[in-house]
Backbone as JSON Lines, residues from 0, in Angstrom:
{"i":0,"aa":"M","n":[0.79,-1.29,-0.04],"ca":[0.06,-0.02,0.0],"c":[0.97,1.23,0.04]}
{"i":1,"aa":"T","n":[0.58,2.17,-0.83],"ca":[1.38,3.35,-0.85],"c":[0.41,4.54,-0.53]}
{"i":2,"aa":"T","n":[1.06,5.6,0.16],"ca":[0.21,6.84,0.57],"c":[0.79,8.02,-0.11]}
{"i":3,"aa":"S","n":[-0.05,9.04,-0.36],"ca":[0.41,10.17,-0.94],"c":[1.19,11.01,0.06]}
{"i":4,"aa":"A","n":[1.91,12.04,-0.34],"ca":[2.74,12.95,0.52],"c":[1.6,13.71,1.53]}
{"i":5,"aa":"T","n":[0.51,13.86,1.13],"ca":[-0.39,14.74,2.04],"c":[-1.12,13.85,2.97]}
{"i":6,"aa":"D","n":[-1.0,12.64,2.96],"ca":[-1.72,11.63,4.02],"c":[-0.83,11.6,5.25]}
{"i":7,"aa":"P","n":[-1.45,11.77,6.41],"ca":[-0.59,11.63,7.67],"c":[-0.3,10.12,7.78]}
{"i":8,"aa":"T","n":[0.82,9.86,8.12],"ca":[1.16,8.46,8.45],"c":[1.82,8.29,9.61]}
{"i":9,"aa":"S","n":[2.2,7.18,10.3],"ca":[3.01,7.08,11.55],"c":[4.39,7.33,11.12]}
{"i":10,"aa":"S","n":[4.77,7.18,9.85],"ca":[6.32,7.64,9.6],"c":[6.35,9.1,9.76]}
{"i":11,"aa":"D","n":[5.26,9.79,9.33],"ca":[5.27,11.24,9.45],"c":[5.4,11.7,10.79]}
{"i":12,"aa":"T","n":[4.71,11.2,11.65],"ca":[4.61,11.4,13.16],"c":[6.07,11.16,13.82]}
{"i":13,"aa":"A","n":[6.52,10.07,13.3],"ca":[7.91,9.57,13.89],"c":[8.9,10.75,13.48]}
{"i":14,"aa":"S","n":[8.77,11.11,12.37],"ca":[9.63,12.08,11.7],"c":[9.52,13.41,12.46]}
{"i":15,"aa":"E","n":[8.34,13.78,12.6],"ca":[8.12,15.08,13.43],"c":[8.56,14.89,14.92]}
{"i":16,"aa":"T","n":[8.58,13.83,15.49],"ca":[9.04,13.67,16.79],"c":[10.48,13.67,16.89]}
{"i":17,"aa":"A","n":[11.13,13.1,15.82],"ca":[12.57,13.15,15.62],"c":[13.1,14.52,15.48]}
{"i":18,"aa":"T","n":[12.48,15.19,14.63],"ca":[12.65,16.72,14.36],"c":[12.61,17.46,15.71]}
{"i":19,"aa":"A","n":[11.47,17.43,16.44],"ca":[11.11,18.01,17.61],"c":[12.3,17.79,18.78]}
{"i":20,"aa":"A","n":[12.68,16.52,18.75],"ca":[13.74,16.13,19.68],"c":[15.03,16.75,19.28]}
{"i":21,"aa":"A","n":[15.44,16.7,18.05],"ca":[16.73,17.43,17.47],"c":[16.51,18.9,17.73]}
{"i":22,"aa":"L","n":[15.46,19.59,17.58],"ca":[15.36,20.98,17.71],"c":[15.53,21.28,19.34]}
{"i":23,"aa":"R","n":[14.9,20.49,20.18],"ca":[15.01,20.62,21.55],"c":[16.38,20.59,22.07]}
{"i":24,"aa":"K","n":[17.13,19.54,21.49],"ca":[18.52,19.29,21.96],"c":[19.24,20.5,21.42]}
{"i":25,"aa":"A","n":[19.16,21.03,20.23],"ca":[19.8,22.18,19.74],"c":[19.42,23.44,20.63]}
{"i":26,"aa":"L","n":[18.29,23.64,20.97],"ca":[17.93,24.84,21.93],"c":[18.71,24.87,23.3]}
{"i":27,"aa":"L","n":[18.53,23.59,23.87],"ca":[19.34,23.37,25.12],"c":[20.74,23.63,25.04]}
{"i":28,"aa":"A","n":[21.35,23.05,23.94],"ca":[22.83,23.29,23.8],"c":[23.21,24.71,23.57]}
{"i":29,"aa":"S","n":[22.33,25.44,23.05],"ca":[22.64,26.86,22.72],"c":[22.46,27.83,23.84]}
{"i":30,"aa":"D","n":[21.78,27.46,24.88],"ca":[21.6,28.31,26.16],"c":[22.64,27.82,27.11]}
{"i":31,"aa":"P","n":[23.58,28.62,27.38],"ca":[24.42,28.19,28.41],"c":[24.05,27.92,29.87]}
{"i":32,"aa":"E","n":[22.83,28.52,30.28],"ca":[22.4,28.22,31.44],"c":[21.73,26.74,31.46]}
{"i":33,"aa":"L","n":[20.99,26.45,30.42],"ca":[20.31,25.1,30.33],"c":[21.3,24.08,30.02]}
{"i":34,"aa":"S","n":[22.45,24.32,29.1],"ca":[23.17,23.29,28.66],"c":[23.99,22.54,29.76]}
{"i":35,"aa":"K","n":[24.03,23.17,30.93],"ca":[24.76,22.62,32.11],"c":[23.96,21.3,32.67]}
{"i":36,"aa":"F","n":[22.69,21.27,32.39],"ca":[21.74,20.35,32.97],"c":[21.28,19.34,31.89]}
{"i":37,"aa":"N","n":[20.58,18.3,32.47],"ca":[20.01,17.41,31.49],"c":[18.55,17.33,32.05]}
{"i":38,"aa":"P","n":[17.69,18.42,31.77],"ca":[16.41,18.66,32.21],"c":[15.48,17.4,31.59]}
{"i":39,"aa":"L","n":[14.26,17.42,32.28],"ca":[13.31,16.46,31.86],"c":[12.71,16.96,30.54]}
{"i":40,"aa":"D","n":[12.05,16.05,29.82],"ca":[11.42,16.52,28.58],"c":[10.71,17.67,28.39]}
{"i":41,"aa":"R","n":[10.01,18.02,29.53],"ca":[9.13,19.16,29.76],"c":[9.58,19.99,30.89]}
{"i":42,"aa":"I","n":[10.16,21.18,30.68],"ca":[10.71,22.14,31.65],"c":[9.61,22.85,32.11]}
{"i":43,"aa":"L","n":[9.31,22.75,33.51],"ca":[8.21,23.5,33.99],"c":[8.55,24.9,34.4]}
{"i":44,"aa":"A","n":[9.73,25.17,34.72],"ca":[10.14,26.47,35.02],"c":[11.81,26.66,35.04]}
{"i":45,"aa":"H","n":[12.14,27.82,34.6],"ca":[13.76,27.95,34.51],"c":[13.8,29.51,34.9]}
{"i":46,"aa":"D","n":[14.44,29.51,36.22],"ca":[14.48,30.93,36.72],"c":[15.98,31.28,36.9]}
{"i":47,"aa":"Q","n":[16.41,32.37,36.27],"ca":[17.65,32.91,36.47],"c":[17.65,33.86,37.61]}
{"i":48,"aa":"F","n":[18.27,33.5,38.77],"ca":[18.18,34.28,39.93],"c":[18.67,35.59,39.97]}
{"i":49,"aa":"E","n":[19.64,35.96,39.15],"ca":[20.18,37.21,38.9],"c":[19.3,38.11,38.08]}
{"i":50,"aa":"T","n":[18.44,37.58,37.12],"ca":[17.75,38.43,36.21],"c":[16.17,38.12,36.21]}
{"i":51,"aa":"G","n":[15.84,36.82,36.78],"ca":[14.5,36.45,36.65],"c":[13.69,36.91,37.93]}
{"i":52,"aa":"T","n":[12.82,36.05,38.32],"ca":[11.91,36.35,39.48],"c":[12.66,36.07,40.82]}
{"i":53,"aa":"H","n":[13.96,35.78,40.86],"ca":[14.85,35.64,42.08],"c":[14.29,34.43,42.98]}
{"i":54,"aa":"G","n":[13.66,33.56,42.35],"ca":[13.34,32.46,43.05],"c":[12.03,32.57,43.71]}
{"i":55,"aa":"W","n":[11.33,33.72,43.6],"ca":[10.05,33.99,44.39],"c":[8.9,33.58,43.29]}
{"i":56,"aa":"T","n":[8.96,32.24,42.9],"ca":[7.91,31.63,42.1],"c":[7.42,30.36,42.88]}
{"i":57,"aa":"E","n":[6.26,30.45,43.13],"ca":[5.64,29.28,43.88],"c":[5.29,28.17,42.89]}
{"i":58,"aa":"L","n":[5.82,27.09,42.85],"ca":[5.47,25.99,42.08],"c":[4.86,24.81,42.91]}
{"i":59,"aa":"I","n":[3.69,24.77,42.63],"ca":[2.83,23.55,43.44],"c":[2.5,22.44,42.54]}
{"i":60,"aa":"G","n":[2.51,21.31,43.22],"ca":[2.1,20.2,42.41],"c":[0.6,19.91,42.43]}
{"i":61,"aa":"N","n":[0.21,19.54,41.26],"ca":[-1.2,19.1,41.08],"c":[-1.22,17.9,40.11]}
{"i":62,"aa":"Y","n":[-0.73,16.78,40.54],"ca":[-0.45,15.81,39.95],"c":[-1.49,14.79,39.42]}
{"i":63,"aa":"D","n":[-2.71,15.07,39.68],"ca":[-3.88,14.22,39.23],"c":[-4.2,14.13,37.82]}
{"i":64,"aa":"G","n":[-3.57,15.17,37.06],"ca":[-3.76,15.22,35.79],"c":[-5.05,15.91,35.25]}
{"i":65,"aa":"R","n":[-5.86,16.32,36.23],"ca":[-7.16,16.91,35.85],"c":[-7.32,18.45,36.17]}
{"i":66,"aa":"G","n":[-6.2,18.88,36.76],"ca":[-6.22,20.4,37.23],"c":[-7.17,20.48,38.31]}
{"i":67,"aa":"N","n":[-7.37,19.56,39.34],"ca":[-8.29,19.6,40.5],"c":[-7.42,20.18,41.51]}
{"i":68,"aa":"L","n":[-7.79,21.44,41.97],"ca":[-7.04,22.16,43.19],"c":[-7.53,21.51,44.54]}
{"i":69,"aa":"D","n":[-8.52,20.52,44.42],"ca":[-8.76,19.91,45.82],"c":[-7.66,19.04,46.07]}
{"i":70,"aa":"T","n":[-6.68,18.55,45.27],"ca":[-5.57,17.72,45.51],"c":[-4.42,18.48,46.06]}
{"i":71,"aa":"V","n":[-4.43,19.8,46.06],"ca":[-3.35,20.55,46.71],"c":[-3.53,20.76,48.18]}
{"i":72,"aa":"D","n":[-2.24,20.6,48.9],"ca":[-2.32,20.78,50.26],"c":[-2.94,22.17,50.75]}
{"i":73,"aa":"D","n":[-3.65,22.07,51.9],"ca":[-4.41,23.41,52.34],"c":[-3.37,24.58,52.44]}
{"i":74,"aa":"H","n":[-2.16,24.31,53.02],"ca":[-1.2,25.47,53.09],"c":[-0.72,26.0,51.86]}
{"i":75,"aa":"M","n":[-0.85,25.36,50.7],"ca":[-0.44,25.86,49.45],"c":[-1.52,26.6,48.69]}
{"i":76,"aa":"R","n":[-2.79,26.64,49.18],"ca":[-3.77,27.18,48.36],"c":[-3.79,28.62,48.4]}
{"i":77,"aa":"D","n":[-4.23,29.25,47.39],"ca":[-4.37,30.69,47.41],"c":[-5.5,31.27,48.31]}
């Protein structure tokens, strides 16, 4: 079976994933602050303490995957 160039196929998705991974690697390598680390696939926050928010960023976990604030500890609620 052959597919045309306009049909989405799994090989197209794999190619896009590989391209995204290569782009991510290049971006991380080009930033001296990030290239020191091996961050997770998804960077949640990157604060440069000298020029950013100076660490005054509250990052709270909400790990149920549904955005339910009932899962956040009482002392972390707004």
